[in-house]
C-alpha positions in Angstrom: 83.2 -31.8 -65.0 80.1 -33.2 -66.0 78.0 -31.1 -63.6 79.9 -27.9 -64.9 79.3 -28.6 -68.6 75.5 -29.5 -68.3 75.4 -26.2 -66.2 76.4 -24.7 -69.3 73.9 -26.4 -71.5 76.1 -29.0 -72.8 74.9 -32.6 -73.9 77.5 -34.8 -72.2 78.6 -38.6 -72.1 80.2 -39.8 -69.3 82.4 -42.7 -70.2 85.3 -45.1 -69.0 87.9 -47.0 -70.8 88.0 -50.9 -70.7 89.9 -52.2 -67.5 92.8 -54.3 -68.4 94.2 -55.3 -65.3 94.1 -58.7 -64.3 91.7 -59.8 -61.2 94.8 -60.4 -59.2 96.2 -56.7 -59.5 92.8 -55.2 -59.0 92.3 -57.2 -55.9 95.9 -56.2 -54.6 95.2 -52.4 -54.1 92.3 -51.4 -51.7 89.7 -49.8 -53.2 90.2 -50.8 -56.7 87.5 -53.5 -56.8 85.0 -51.5 -55.0 85.6 -48.4 -57.8 84.8 -51.1 -60.5 81.8 -52.1 -58.9 80.7 -48.7 -58.3 81.3 -47.7 -61.8 80.0 -50.6 -63.2 77.0 -48.8 -64.4 79.1 -46.3 -66.6 79.4 -47.1 -70.3 82.9 -47.9 -71.7 84.3 -45.5 -74.2 84.2 -46.1 -77.9 85.7 -44.0 -80.7 82.1 -42.9 -81.9 82.0 -41.1 -78.5 85.0 -39.1 -79.8 83.7 -38.5 -82.9 80.3 -37.3 -81.6 81.6 -35.1 -79.1 82.3 -31.2 -79.8 84.9 -31.3 -76.7 86.7 -33.6 -74.5 87.8 -33.8 -70.7 90.1 -37.1 -69.9 90.7 -38.4 -66.6 93.1 -40.7 -65.4 95.0 -41.9 -62.3 98.4 -41.1 -62.2 100.7 -44.2 -63.1 104.7 -43.2 -62.2 103.9 -39.7 -64.1 102.1 -41.4 -67.0 98.3 -41.7 -67.8 97.0 -45.3 -67.0 97.7 -48.2 -69.6 94.0 -48.3 -69.8 93.4 -44.8 -70.9 96.8 -45.1 -73.3 95.4 -48.2 -74.6 92.0 -46.4 -75.8 94.1 -43.5 -77.2 96.3 -45.6 -79.3 93.1 -46.6 -81.3 92.2 -43.0 -82.4 94.7 -43.2 -85.3 91.8 -43.8 -88.0 89.9 -40.5 -86.5 93.0 -38.8 -86.4 93.6 -39.4 -90.3 90.2 -38.3 -91.0 90.7 -34.9 -89.1 87.8 -35.8 -86.6 89.7 -34.9 -83.7 91.1 -31.8 -84.9 89.9 -28.2 -83.6 88.1 -29.7 -80.9 88.8 -28.6 -77.4 90.2 -30.8 -74.6 91.3 -30.6 -71.4 92.3 -33.1 -68.6 92.5 -34.3 -64.9 94.3 -36.5 -62.7 94.8 -37.7 -59.4 97.7 -39.4 -57.7 98.3 -41.2 -54.0 100.7 -38.1 -52.8 100.9 -34.7 -53.4 104.1 -35.2 -55.6 102.9 -38.1 -57.4 103.6 -37.3 -61.2 100.4 -35.1 -61.7 101.8 -32.5 -63.7 104.0 -35.0 -65.8 100.8 -37.1 -66.2 98.7 -34.0 -67.8 101.6 -32.8 -69.8 102.1 -36.5 -71.2 98.3 -36.5 -72.1 98.8 -33.2 -73.7 101.1 -34.7 -76.3 98.4 -36.8 -77.7 96.2 -33.9 -78.2 99.0 -32.0 -80.1 98.9 -34.7 -82.4 95.3 -34.8 -82.7 95.1 -31.1 -83.6 93.1 -30.3 -80.7 92.7 -27.1 -78.9 94.4 -27.6 -75.5 92.4 -25.6 -72.8 94.5 -25.4 -69.7 92.9 -24.4 -66.6 95.7 -21.8 -66.1 94.9 -19.6 -63.2 91.7 -18.6 -64.8 89.4 -18.7 -61.6 89.4 -18.5 -57.8 88.5 -22.3 -57.3 91.8 -23.5 -58.9 94.1 -22.4 -56.3 92.3 -24.2 -53.4 92.5 -27.3 -55.5 96.1 -27.3 -55.9 96.8 -24.6 -58.2 98.0 -26.8 -61.3 97.8 -24.7 -64.5 97.6 -27.9 -66.8 94.6 -29.1 -65.6 92.9 -30.3 -62.3 94.6 -32.7 -60.2 94.2 -33.7 -56.7 95.7 -36.1 -54.3 93.5 -39.3 -53.6 92.0 -39.5 -50.0 90.4 -42.2 -48.1 87.7 -39.5 -47.9 87.0 -39.5 -51.5 87.3 -36.8 -53.9 88.4 -33.5 -52.1 85.8 -30.8 -52.2 88.0 -28.4 -53.7 88.8 -30.5 -56.7 85.2 -31.1 -57.1 84.9 -27.6 -57.5 87.5 -26.9 -59.9 86.3 -29.8 -61.8 82.8 -28.1 -62.2 84.9 -25.0 -63.2 86.7 -26.9 -66.0 83.6 -28.5 -67.2 81.8 -25.0 -67.6 85.2 -23.6 -69.1 85.5 -26.8 -71.9 81.8 -26.4 -72.6 82.0 -22.7 -73.5 85.1 -23.5 -75.7 83.5 -26.7 -77.2 80.2 -24.4 -78.1 82.4 -21.5 -79.6 84.5 -23.9 -81.8 81.6 -26.3 -83.0 79.9 -23.1 -84.3 83.0 -22.3 -86.0 84.9 -25.1 -86.8 84.4 -25.3 -90.6 85.6 -21.7 -91.0 88.5 -22.5 -89.0 89.3 -25.8 -91.1 89.5 -23.6 -94.0 86.1 -25.0 -95.5 84.0 -22.1 -95.0 
């Protein structure tokens, strides 16, 4: 996503949410600890990042058809920004992954969208707007993929780059018109 957004000239901030799970849980799943170590250089998300951004793409592993508790906890802190209207009229999209093809990916994306409806954001789905989406699984709600021991499937990476380009274009257009959209101009 970040590669695609930057290809459109967008300034980006790649962030991760704070890990909440205890070490015993992290160490019980192969790859979890390795992922934490591999992403240790990535800054943790802050509410200021949401205020700064003209658009968002949120990603999460699927947990029983729901977003991860870590992402949900971060989103639960956005009430102040929401109340001030600082999240409205900003484009947002989503991506997720699960351990199997029918592991709740669509349910996870639809559940995340509920938050963005409350924010008054402009949800930018993938739909069927680009040929890269069908080989990646054809999910119209956002990019999703099935986890693999070989890493992110190339098709999902290409769909992600497309989504990054798409959200960057919407962010640029809406940022330019935000005052008028919000009735202040």
